[in-house]
C-alpha positions in Angstrom: 3.7 -9.6 -11.0 7.1 -11.6 -10.4 11.2 -11.6 -10.8 12.2 -14.6 -13.0 15.9 -15.3 -12.8 17.1 -15.0 -16.9 15.8 -14.3 -19.6 15.7 -17.9 -20.7 13.7 -18.2 -18.0 10.9 -15.6 -18.9 10.7 -16.5 -22.6 10.4 -20.5 -21.3 6.9 -19.3 -18.7 6.1 -17.3 -21.4 5.4 -19.7 -24.2 4.1 -22.1 -21.4 1.5 -19.6 -20.9 0.8 -19.1 -23.8 0.5 -22.9 -24.9 -1.7 -23.4 -21.9 -4.2 -20.5 -22.9 -3.4 -17.2 -21.6 -3.3 -14.6 -24.4 -0.1 -13.3 -25.9 -1.5 -9.3 -25.0 -2.0 -10.2 -21.1 1.6 -10.6 -20.6 3.9 -8.2 -20.4 7.7 -8.7 -20.1 9.8 -5.8 -18.5 13.2 -5.7 -18.8 16.5 -3.4 -18.9 16.1 0.3 -17.9 13.3 1.6 -19.7 11.6 -1.6 -18.1 12.7 0.4 -15.0 11.1 3.7 -16.2 7.9 2.4 -17.2 7.7 0.5 -13.7 8.7 3.9 -11.6 8.1 2.7 -8.4 8.4 6.2 -6.9 6.5 7.8 -10.1 9.3 10.4 -10.4 9.4 10.2 -14.4 5.7 10.2 -14.9 4.8 13.5 -13.9 3.6 15.1 -10.6 0.6 13.0 -10.2 2.2 9.7 -10.9 3.9 11.1 -7.7 1.5 11.8 -5.6 -0.4 8.7 -6.4 3.2 6.8 -5.3 3.6 8.5 -2.6 -0.5 7.8 -1.4 0.4 3.8 -2.2 2.6 4.4 0.0 1.7 5.6 3.1 -1.5 3.4 2.1 -0.6 0.0 1.6 1.8 -2.8 2.5 2.5 -3.5 -0.9 3.7 -0.5 -2.2 7.5 -0.6 -2.0 6.5 -4.0 -4.1 7.3 -1.7 -7.5 10.4 -0.4 -6.3 11.9 -4.0 -6.1 10.3 -4.4 -9.3 11.8 -1.4 -10.5 15.3 -1.9 -9.7 15.3 -5.8 -10.6 13.8 -4.8 -13.8 17.6 -2.1 -14.1 19.3 -5.3 -12.6 18.8 -7.7 -16.2 16.2 -9.5 -13.8 13.2 -9.8 -16.2 9.9 -8.9 -14.6 6.6 -10.1 -15.6 3.1 -8.7 -15.7 0.4 -11.6 -16.2 -3.6 -9.5 -16.2 -6.0 -12.3 -15.4 -8.6 -11.7 -12.5 -10.0 -15.6 -12.8 -8.5 -17.1 -9.8 -8.0 -20.6 -11.0 -6.2 -19.5 -13.9 -3.8 -17.1 -11.9 -3.1 -20.2 -9.5 -2.0 -22.1 -13.0 0.2 -19.2 -14.0 1.4 -19.2 -10.8 2.7 -22.4 -11.2 3.8 -22.3 -14.1 6.1 -18.8 -13.0 7.2 -21.1 -10.6 8.8 -23.9 -12.7 10.5 -21.5 -13.9 12.3 -19.8 -11.3 10.2 -17.1 -10.5 10.1 -15.1 -6.8 8.5 -12.6 -5.4 5.4 -12.9 -7.3 2.1 -10.9 -6.4 -1.2 -10.5 -7.1 -2.5 -6.7 -7.4 -6.2 -6.6 -7.6 -8.5 -3.4 -7.8 -9.0 -3.4 -4.2 -6.7 -5.7 -2.5 -3.1 -6.7 -3.3 -1.9 -10.6 -2.5 1.8 -11.8 -1.8 2.1 -15.3 -3.3 5.9 -15.8 -2.9 7.9 -13.9 -1.2 11.4 -12.1 -2.2 14.0 -14.5 -2.3 17.3 -12.3 -3.8 20.4 -10.7 -1.7 19.0 -9.0 1.7 19.9 -5.5 1.1 17.7 -3.6 3.5 15.3 -1.3 2.8 15.3 0.0 -0.7 16.8 3.9 -1.2 12.6 5.7 -1.5 
């Protein structure tokens, strides 16, 4: 997942990714209020089970607050891109494409671990609201 600076850069990144062999079904662009509700960093909009799951994530994983950042950025109109890719070489290629299009705060979320690829470079606003 990563944050792109504009819808135009998001479209260009998706075009480059798909022309490079990434399946369109493996790419999701999330932008706007509906997307923020889908990201649902606190599990607030997906019921009690989701809230409990997010709470467990928050206490067990140092990356869990990332989803709050993605939710906030989508709400602000900054496209959040999610690419489903498990092969390390293809992930590196996708990361390079995203970087060329100005992406930041890119992270890999695997089944058993997460990996920060590029840090958040947006405005420093302190802690996100819980």
